[in-house]
C-alpha positions as CSV (number, residue, x, y, z in Angstrom):
1,M,-49.6,22.5,-6.7
2,T,-52.0,20.4,-4.7
3,D,-55.5,19.6,-6.0
4,M,-58.4,17.6,-4.6
5,T,-58.8,14.7,-7.1
6,R,-61.1,12.3,-5.3
7,N,-64.0,13.6,-7.3
8,E,-62.2,13.2,-10.7
9,T,-63.9,10.6,-12.8
10,L,-62.0,7.6,-14.2
11,A,-62.9,8.8,-17.7
12,D,-61.5,12.3,-17.1
13,R,-58.3,10.9,-15.6
14,R,-57.9,8.6,-18.5
15,L,-58.1,11.4,-20.9
16,E,-55.4,13.3,-19.0
17,I,-53.2,10.3,-18.9
18,D,-53.7,9.8,-22.7
19,R,-52.8,13.4,-23.3
20,R,-49.6,13.1,-21.4
21,L,-48.7,9.8,-23.1
22,E,-49.2,11.6,-26.5
23,E,-46.7,14.2,-25.4
24,A,-44.2,11.5,-24.3
25,L,-44.7,9.7,-27.7
26,E,-44.3,12.8,-29.9
27,P,-40.6,12.0,-30.7
28,V,-41.5,8.5,-32.0
29,E,-44.0,9.6,-34.7
30,H,-41.6,9.7,-37.6
31,N,-38.7,7.5,-36.7
32,R,-37.9,3.8,-36.1
33,F,-39.5,3.8,-32.6
34,G,-43.0,3.2,-34.1
35,P,-43.5,0.0,-32.0
36,A,-43.5,2.1,-28.9
37,R,-46.6,3.9,-30.0
38,T,-48.4,0.7,-31.0
39,S,-47.5,-0.9,-27.6
40,I,-49.1,2.0,-25.8
41,T,-52.2,2.5,-27.9
42,E,-53.2,-1.2,-28.2
43,R,-53.6,-1.4,-24.4
44,D,-55.6,1.8,-23.8
45,D,-57.6,1.0,-20.7
46,R,-54.9,2.8,-18.6
47,R,-55.8,0.5,-15.7
48,Y,-52.3,0.5,-14.1
49,G,-52.1,4.3,-14.2
50,Q,-55.6,4.4,-12.7
51,L,-54.4,2.1,-10.0
52,V,-51.6,4.4,-9.0
53,A,-54.1,7.3,-8.7
54,Q,-56.8,5.3,-6.9
55,V,-54.4,4.0,-4.3
56,H,-52.9,7.5,-3.8
57,D,-56.2,9.2,-3.5
58,S,-57.5,6.6,-1.1
59,I,-54.6,7.3,1.3
60,A,-53.4,10.8,0.9
61,A,-54.7,13.5,3.2
62,T,-54.7,15.9,0.4
63,P,-54.2,14.3,-3.1
64,N,-51.8,16.0,-5.4
65,R,-53.2,15.8,-8.9
66,E,-50.1,16.8,-10.8
67,T,-47.9,14.3,-9.0
68,V,-50.3,11.4,-9.3
69,L,-50.9,12.0,-13.0
70,S,-47.2,12.1,-13.8
71,A,-46.7,8.9,-11.8
72,A,-49.6,7.3,-13.6
73,T,-48.2,8.2,-17.0
74,A,-44.8,6.8,-16.0
75,I,-46.4,3.5,-15.1
76,E,-48.3,3.3,-18.4
77,L,-45.1,4.0,-20.3
78,F,-43.4,1.2,-18.3
79,R,-46.4,-1.1,-19.0
80,G,-45.8,-0.5,-22.8
81,Y,-42.2,-1.4,-22.3
82,A,-43.0,-4.6,-20.5
83,R,-45.6,-5.6,-23.1
84,L,-43.1,-4.9,-26.0
85,R,-40.4,-7.0,-24.2
86,A,-42.9,-9.8,-23.7
87,Q,-43.7,-9.7,-27.4
88,L,-40.0,-9.9,-28.2
89,L,-39.6,-12.9,-26.0
90,C,-42.8,-14.5,-27.2
91,R,-43.8,-15.6,-23.7
92,L,-47.4,-14.5,-23.1
93,G,-49.6,-16.5,-25.5
94,D,-51.5,-15.6,-28.7
95,E,-51.7,-11.8,-28.2
96,D,-47.9,-11.7,-28.0
97,A,-47.0,-14.7,-30.1
98,S,-45.1,-12.8,-32.7
99,V,-43.5,-9.4,-33.2
100,Q,-44.9,-7.3,-36.0
101,W,-41.7,-5.3,-36.5
102,D,-38.1,-6.0,-37.1
103,V,-36.2,-6.9,-33.9
104,T,-34.0,-3.8,-33.9
105,S,-36.9,-1.4,-34.1
106,A,-38.7,-3.2,-31.3
107,L,-35.6,-3.2,-29.1
108,L,-35.1,0.5,-29.7
109,A,-38.7,1.2,-29.0
110,S,-38.7,-0.8,-25.8
111,D,-35.6,1.1,-24.6
112,Y,-37.3,4.4,-25.4
113,L,-40.4,3.5,-23.3
114,Y,-38.2,2.3,-20.4
115,T,-36.1,5.5,-20.4
116,T,-39.1,7.7,-20.8
117,A,-40.9,6.0,-18.0
118,Y,-38.1,6.7,-15.6
119,S,-37.6,10.3,-16.8
120,T,-41.3,11.0,-16.3
121,L,-41.2,9.5,-12.8
122,G,-38.0,11.5,-12.1
123,S,-39.6,14.7,-13.1
124,L,-41.7,14.6,-9.9
125,E,-40.8,17.2,-7.2
126,D,-41.2,14.8,-4.3
127,D,-38.8,13.7,-1.6
128,R,-40.1,10.1,-1.9
129,I,-39.0,9.7,-5.5
130,G,-36.1,7.5,-4.6
131,S,-38.4,4.9,-3.1
132,C,-40.5,5.1,-6.3
133,F,-37.5,4.4,-8.4
134,E,-36.6,1.4,-6.3
135,T,-40.2,0.1,-6.6
136,L,-40.1,0.4,-10.4
137,A,-36.7,-1.2,-10.7
138,S,-37.9,-4.1,-8.6
139,A,-41.0,-4.6,-10.8
140,S,-38.8,-4.4,-13.9
141,A,-36.4,-7.1,-12.5
142,S,-39.3,-9.4,-11.6
143,I,-40.9,-9.1,-15.0
144,I,-37.8,-9.5,-17.1
145,D,-36.6,-12.5,-15.0
146,A,-39.9,-14.2,-15.4
147,L,-40.1,-13.6,-19.1
148,G,-36.6,-14.9,-19.6
149,T,-37.1,-18.2,-17.8
150,A,-40.8,-19.1,-17.8
151,K,-42.6,-21.3,-20.4
152,S,-45.8,-20.2,-22.1
153,E,-49.2,-21.7,-21.3
154,S,-49.1,-23.9,-24.4
155,T,-45.8,-25.6,-23.5
156,G,-45.5,-25.5,-19.7
157,P,-47.6,-26.7,-16.7
158,A,-50.5,-24.7,-15.6
159,T,-48.7,-23.9,-12.3
160,D,-45.9,-22.4,-14.3
161,Y,-48.2,-20.2,-16.3
162,C,-49.9,-18.9,-13.1
163,S,-46.4,-18.1,-11.7
164,L,-45.6,-16.2,-15.0
165,I,-48.7,-14.1,-14.6
166,D,-47.9,-13.4,-10.9
167,E,-44.4,-12.3,-11.8
168,T,-45.4,-10.2,-14.8
169,A,-48.8,-8.6,-14.5
170,G,-48.8,-9.2,-10.8
171,S,-45.5,-7.4,-10.4
172,L,-46.7,-4.5,-12.5
173,G,-49.8,-4.1,-10.3
174,R,-47.7,-4.4,-7.1
175,G,-45.4,-1.7,-8.3
176,S,-48.2,0.6,-9.4
177,A,-50.0,0.3,-6.0
178,R,-46.7,0.8,-4.1
179,I,-45.9,3.9,-6.0
180,G,-49.3,5.4,-5.4
181,A,-49.1,4.6,-1.7
182,T,-45.5,5.9,-1.4
183,L,-46.5,9.3,-2.9
184,A,-49.4,9.4,-0.5
185,D,-46.9,8.9,2.4
186,I,-48.4,5.7,3.7
187,D,-47.4,4.3,7.1
188,E,-44.8,1.6,6.3
189,Q,-46.7,-1.0,8.4
190,Y,-49.5,-0.9,5.8
191,S,-47.3,-1.0,2.7
192,E,-47.4,-4.8,2.2
193,H,-51.2,-4.7,2.2
194,V,-51.1,-2.1,-0.5
195,A,-48.7,-4.4,-2.5
196,T,-51.1,-7.3,-2.1
197,V,-54.0,-5.3,-3.5
198,G,-51.9,-4.3,-6.5
199,H,-50.5,-7.7,-7.1
200,G,-53.9,-9.3,-7.0
201,F,-55.3,-6.6,-9.3
202,G,-52.6,-7.2,-11.9
203,T,-52.9,-11.0,-11.7
204,V,-56.6,-11.1,-12.0
205,S,-56.7,-8.5,-14.8
206,R,-54.3,-10.6,-16.8
207,I,-56.3,-13.8,-16.1
208,Q,-59.5,-12.0,-17.2
209,F,-57.8,-11.1,-20.5
210,V,-56.5,-14.6,-21.1
211,L,-59.9,-16.3,-20.4
212,A,-61.7,-13.8,-22.6
213,S,-59.3,-14.3,-25.5
214,D,-59.5,-16.6,-28.4
215,A,-56.3,-18.5,-27.4
216,G,-57.5,-21.9,-28.4
217,A,-57.5,-24.2,-25.3
218,L,-57.8,-21.1,-23.1
219,Q,-61.2,-20.1,-24.3
220,P,-63.6,-19.3,-21.4
221,G,-65.7,-22.4,-22.1
222,S,-62.7,-24.8,-22.0
223,S,-62.3,-27.2,-19.2
224,S,-58.6,-27.7,-19.8
225,P,-56.3,-28.1,-16.7
226,T,-54.8,-24.7,-17.4
227,V,-58.2,-22.9,-17.5
228,R,-59.3,-24.6,-14.3
229,R,-56.0,-23.6,-12.6
230,L,-56.3,-20.0,-13.8
231,R,-59.8,-19.8,-12.4
232,R,-58.7,-21.1,-9.0
233,H,-55.7,-18.8,-9.0
234,A,-57.9,-15.8,-9.7
235,T,-60.2,-16.7,-6.9
236,R,-57.3,-17.0,-4.5
237,R,-55.9,-13.6,-5.5
238,L,-59.2,-11.9,-5.2
239,T,-59.7,-13.3,-1.7
240,E,-56.2,-11.9,-0.8
241,V,-57.2,-8.5,-2.2
242,E,-60.4,-8.3,-0.1
243,R,-58.5,-9.2,3.0
244,A,-55.8,-6.6,2.3
245,L,-58.4,-3.9,1.7
246,D,-60.0,-4.7,5.1
247,E,-56.5,-4.3,6.7
248,L,-56.1,-0.9,5.0
249,S,-59.4,0.4,6.2
250,P,-57.9,2.2,9.3
251,V,-55.7,4.4,7.1
252,A,-57.5,4.5,3.7
253,D,-60.8,5.2,2.2
254,V,-61.1,1.7,0.8
255,A,-64.6,1.9,-0.7
256,P,-63.6,3.7,-3.9
257,L,-60.5,1.5,-4.3
258,R,-62.6,-1.7,-3.7
259,A,-65.1,-0.5,-6.3
260,F,-62.3,0.2,-8.8
261,V,-60.8,-3.3,-8.4
262,R,-64.1,-5.0,-8.7
263,E,-65.0,-2.9,-11.8
264,A,-61.7,-3.4,-13.5
265,A,-61.3,-7.2,-12.9
266,P,-63.7,-9.5,-11.0
267,D,-67.0,-8.3,-12.5
268,R,-65.7,-8.9,-16.0
269,L,-64.3,-12.3,-15.4
270,P,-66.1,-15.4,-16.6
271,K,-68.5,-16.6,-13.9
272,Q,-66.5,-19.7,-13.2
273,C,-63.7,-17.5,-12.1
274,R,-65.7,-16.1,-9.3
275,D,-67.2,-19.4,-8.0
């Protein structure tokens, strides 16, 4: 079934993604997979699922609501998996500095989210699903490799922490945007511009979170080398996003997508990050 979704509000779409996530999480309510639910509910902005939909709707001749909502749900399940893995590896700063559950439960929960993300994506009746699987697998590999080798912001150079954000949050954003574009049947020559938009969105979103947190030396008012580096890095990624959106204008309605990116990340960054 194909529906026009361009007029669907972000709030309405978020409610529908939440409903589908609840259905996916029903089996974890009364067993040892509790960390899966917590990982999903503690990050409830659904911005990566929304990114899938925004990219898809900006490109598709006729947006398919059912397809895009299923893909958005899959991405949010995968996001929960990545976050839980990050917590297990204690790599992403204060918010992920310790695991609240025993390791076995957390591992089982992360495996559940990973499997459910793929099964949700696999439920789509679309001949481009193979490409979507490849995109998700690539994002997963980048994230896990980065988490396994990088140092945290408190122990490593600022450049290393920027790279960690690029390869984790940036990879998730890149994958989300690519899946949305793939399902919209984008011309291949424009796919890398879509990837740039998603990568920048994910990276800046994560930097916004870090700078707004209470992570000691990373507080917004700090002038530490890491904070200065993060601000410069955010500015660079935002510039790349703007250029990529300009390149996409021949094949996409970029105005809503541009507004979404600005609303979700730049306008909420500390002022210094936009200078």
